[in-house]
C-alpha angles and dihedrals in degrees: 000000000000133000131194099180104059095275102309092116131019133201127205113245114197119215126210096254123189115266114248136180096203139120100233115021117192124213127178131175143172123225115279122262118219137193105183109312094337118091146155132216114201113213142164134199139192124224105049089036106227145129120219141169120227110212132201132185097179102063095272100309089120133014132200128199116240129207109306128222103230145184108040120163098222104121090214091053129238118319126215108230104159135051125207127287085209131343093277102040117063134163123205127187113204127165089348093303119116114218126189138191128190096185102057096268103315090117130016130203126199098230101182145332120240118184090188095059119082145150093308092058120110120198129201126180119198093187140356090287109018116083146147135217120204117191118195125200123047120000099019118202145161120222129186135205130195097181105060096275100308092117131018134195129196114253113227111233132190095230 
């Protein structure tokens, strides 16, 4: 949905979703991140199992689909677990593999694989290289990276 009057009225904005011949398609997204009129909307679908960014350069009037990350074996499909640091740099954790893009989804790089990180993990990046991973459940932990997610170390907590 999109508003131009501070939220008094809302308009439906359709996105170019993947075509699917399935009984129960699944679609999940995070809120969009904007810098001026440029923004990204991280989303995943199953089936087909893929993660994609929707990108806008006109403040959300129109959206285009960027290069997807496809073909993951998770039967529940990929899950979006990280929003953007800025509209061009995004991290995505899927099936315990951390992916990154620096060009708003045109190209993706598998940064690292982390068997201890799963669907209950929340990621937050404070810069292009400094980030944190918080995993809920048992055992809970906080990990930190200072190299864009290539390596992680456990943060010692008092609790």
